[in-house]
C-alpha positions in Angstrom: 0.5 -0.1 -3.8 -3.1 0.1 -2.6 -6.4 1.1 -4.2 -8.0 4.1 -4.5 -6.6 6.0 -1.9 -6.5 8.2 -4.6 -5.2 10.5 -2.1 -2.1 8.7 -1.8 -2.5 6.0 0.6 -0.7 3.8 -1.4 -3.0 1.4 -0.4 -5.6 2.4 -2.7 -9.0 1.9 -1.1 -12.2 2.0 -3.1 -15.2 4.2 -2.3 -17.2 3.4 0.9 -20.1 1.0 0.4 -23.7 2.0 1.0 -22.9 5.6 1.8 -25.9 7.5 3.3 -26.5 11.2 3.2 -24.8 13.0 6.0 -25.0 16.4 7.8 -21.8 18.4 7.9 -19.9 18.0 11.2 -21.9 14.9 12.2 -20.2 11.7 13.2 -21.1 10.2 9.8 -19.6 13.2 8.1 -16.4 13.0 10.0 -16.3 9.2 9.5 -16.2 9.9 5.8 -14.1 13.0 5.6 -12.0 13.3 8.7 -8.2 13.0 9.1 -7.1 9.5 10.2 -7.5 9.9 14.0 -10.7 11.9 13.7 -12.1 9.4 11.2 -11.3 6.4 13.4 -12.9 8.0 16.4 -16.0 9.2 14.5 -16.5 5.8 12.8 -16.2 4.1 16.2 -19.0 6.3 17.5 -21.1 5.5 14.5 -20.7 1.8 15.2 -21.8 2.4 18.8 -24.9 4.3 17.7 -28.1 3.5 15.9 -27.5 4.7 12.4 -28.7 1.7 10.4 -27.0 -1.1 8.4 -25.8 1.2 5.6 -24.0 3.4 8.1 -22.5 0.4 9.9 -20.9 -0.9 6.6 -19.6 2.6 5.9 -18.2 3.0 9.3 -16.3 -0.3 9.2 -14.9 0.5 5.7 -13.9 4.1 6.6 -12.4 3.2 10.0 -10.3 0.6 8.1 -9.2 3.4 5.8 -8.2 5.5 8.8 -6.1 2.7 10.1 -4.4 2.3 6.7 -3.6 6.0 6.6 -1.5 5.7 9.8 0.0 2.4 8.8 -1.9 0.2 11.4 -2.9 -2.5 8.9 -3.5 -5.2 11.5 -6.3 -3.0 13.0 -7.8 -2.4 9.5 -8.2 -6.1 8.7 -11.1 -7.0 11.2 -13.1 -4.1 9.8 -12.6 -5.2 6.2 -13.5 -8.7 7.1 -16.8 -7.4 8.5 -17.4 -5.5 5.2 -16.7 -8.6 3.1 -18.9 -10.9 5.1 -21.8 -8.6 6.1 -22.0 -5.8 3.6 -22.4 -7.6 0.3 -20.2 -5.1 -1.6 -17.8 -7.7 -2.9 -16.1 -5.6 -5.6 -14.8 -2.9 -3.3 -14.5 -5.0 -0.1 -12.4 -7.8 -1.6 -10.1 -5.3 -3.3 -9.7 -3.2 -0.1 -8.9 -6.3 2.0 -6.4 -7.5 -0.7 -4.5 -4.3 -0.3 -4.2 -4.8 3.5 -3.2 -8.4 3.0 -0.3 -7.3 0.8 0.8 -4.9 3.5 0.7 -7.6 6.2 2.5 -10.3 4.2 -0.5 -12.4 3.4 0.3 -12.5 -0.3 -1.7 -15.6 -1.4 -4.8 -14.2 0.3 -4.2 -10.9 -1.4 -3.9 -12.4 -4.8 -7.2 -14.4 -4.2 -9.0 -11.2 -3.2 -7.7 -9.3 -6.3 -8.7 -12.3 -8.5 -12.2 -12.1 -7.0 -12.3 -8.4 -7.7 -11.2 -8.8 -11.3 -13.8 -11.5 -12.0 -16.5 -8.9 -11.6 -14.5 -5.8 -12.6 -12.1 -7.0 -15.2 -10.8 -3.5 -16.1 -10.1 -2.3 -12.6 -6.4 -1.6 -13.2 -5.8 -0.8 -9.5 -6.4 -4.5 -8.8 -4.0 -5.4 -11.5 -1.3 -3.1 -10.1 -1.8 -4.3 -6.5 -1.8 -8.0 -7.6 1.4 -7.3 -9.5 3.0 -6.1 -6.2 1.7 -9.2 -4.4 3.2 -11.4 -7.1 6.4 -9.5 -7.0 6.7 -10.2 -3.3 6.1 -13.9 -4.0 9.1 -13.8 -6.4 6.9 -14.1 -9.4 8.4 -11.3 -11.5 7.1 -12.5 -14.9 3.4 -12.5 -13.8 3.9 -9.2 -11.9 5.2 -7.5 -15.1 2.3 -9.1 -17.1 -0.2 -7.5 -14.7 1.6 -4.2 -15.0 1.6 -4.4 -18.8 -2.2 -5.1 -18.7 -2.7 -2.1 -16.4 -0.7 0.2 -18.6 -3.0 -0.7 -21.5 -5.8 0.8 -19.5 -4.1 3.8 -17.9 -1.1 5.9 -18.6 -1.7 8.4 -15.8 -2.0 6.4 -12.6 1.0 7.0 -10.4 0.9 3.6 -8.7 1.5 1.8 -12.0 4.8 3.7 -12.5 5.8 3.2 -8.8 5.2 -0.5 -8.8 7.0 -1.0 -12.2 10.0 0.9 -10.7 9.8 -1.2 -7.6 9.6 -4.5 -9.6 12.7 -3.7 -11.7 14.6 -2.4 -8.7 13.9 -5.7 -6.8 14.8 -7.8 -9.8 17.9 -5.7 -10.6 17.0 -5.3 -14.2 16.4 -2.3 -16.5 17.5 -0.1 -13.7 17.8 3.0 -15.9 14.1 2.5 -17.0 13.2 1.9 -13.3 14.9 5.1 -12.3 13.0 7.0 -15.0 9.7 5.8 -13.6 10.5 6.8 -10.1 12.2 10.0 -11.1 9.1 11.1 -13.0 7.0 10.8 -9.9 9.6 12.6 -7.7 9.8 15.5 -10.0 6.1 15.9 -10.7 3.5 17.6 -8.5 2.5 14.7 -6.3 1.3 14.4 -2.7 4.0 13.6 0.0 3.0 10.0 0.2 3.5 9.5 -3.5 6.8 11.3 -3.6 7.9 9.3 -0.6 7.0 6.0 -2.3 9.0 6.9 -5.4 11.9 7.9 -3.2 11.7 4.6 -1.3 11.9 2.6 -4.5 14.6 4.8 -6.0 16.6 3.9 -2.9 16.6 0.3 -3.9 18.3 1.2 -7.1 20.8 3.4 -5.3 21.5 0.6 -2.8 22.1 -1.8 -5.7 24.5 0.7 -7.2 26.5 1.2 -3.9 25.1 4.6 -3.2 24.2 4.0 0.4 24.1 7.6 1.7 21.7 8.7 -1.1 19.6 5.6 -0.4 19.4 6.4 3.3 18.3 10.0 2.7 15.6 8.8 0.3 14.4 6.1 2.8 14.2 8.5 5.7 11.8 10.6 3.7 9.9 7.5 2.5 9.4 6.3 6.0 8.3 9.7 7.2 5.6 10.2 4.6 4.5 6.5 4.6 4.4 5.2 8.2 4.1 1.5 8.6 5.4 0.5 5.2 7.5 -2.6 5.9 9.2 -2.5 2.6 10.8 0.9 3.4 11.6 0.0 7.0 13.3 -3.2 5.9 15.2 -1.5 3.1 16.4 1.2 5.5 17.6 -1.5 7.8 19.7 -3.0 5.0 21.2 0.3 4.1 22.0 1.2 7.7 23.8 -2.1 8.1 25.8 -1.5 5.0 26.8 1.9 6.4 27.9 0.4 9.8 24.8 1.3 11.9 24.0 -2.1 13.3 21.7 -0.9 16.1 19.7 1.3 13.7 19.5 -1.6 11.2 18.2 -4.0 13.8 15.6 -1.6 15.0 14.2 -1.0 11.5 14.3 -4.7 10.6 12.3 -5.6 13.8 9.8 -2.8 13.0 9.3 -4.2 9.5 8.9 -7.8 10.8 6.2 -6.7 13.3 4.1 -5.4 10.3 5.0 -8.0 7.7 6.9 -11.0 8.9 7.7 -12.1 5.4 9.5 -8.9 4.1 12.9 -10.3 4.9 12.2 -13.3 2.7 11.1 -11.0 -0.1 14.4 -9.1 0.0 16.4 -12.3 0.3 14.7 -13.8 -2.7 16.0 -11.0 -4.9 19.5 -11.1 -3.4 19.0 -8.0 -1.3 20.4 -8.9 2.1 
């Protein structure tokens, strides 16, 4: 899912590097705390000003987070590349970039970045969870589940571990009752909309496998509303729409998914979901 977006960006981005002190309401302050559009604009102004190297790294990192929040992963990647190359904050920057690589279909690059993160932070369970998802998308279910088992030894409370375990079992078509329990627990708990939407999206995969297309469509509509730019939910909704006879709607969703992640169709096909 992603890193610490401990807010819910299922993308999970870690803390900003080299964060300087800021005055409330300043461009630096808005770059750190603003909503996505405000954050992007403020960080862009910081990058155009004379705030120093520490602020430049912060601005690239936080502008990337702003783009992730609105599902524009392709725009986040250049900023994260800058952080990796120029800001010497390898633990966070490799992890953050790995998250975006997963979202854009660069699974091998994602795994490499998560490996680099875990070399220096071996107990960072977010990296294990996100590496599990990258491995799942490469049709490496055994190693994905091994990563999740390792993460669960370190945390029993992180929502993304339950979400990705639900996702993995739903894709594989195994232990579907256990998968449903993981997703249902998130849906019924007090979670932010993005987290609830993620769980609904993965529950929809189980419903689709069980021939419950109408239920799956309702879940995926909410998943796509609360998580814009998530190719897995767009592609899944396309499959469901096609099964329900909405060919035009299916084609639109599949094209939108492919524009974000050109490999998502291969992921679904590898698990017999087509």
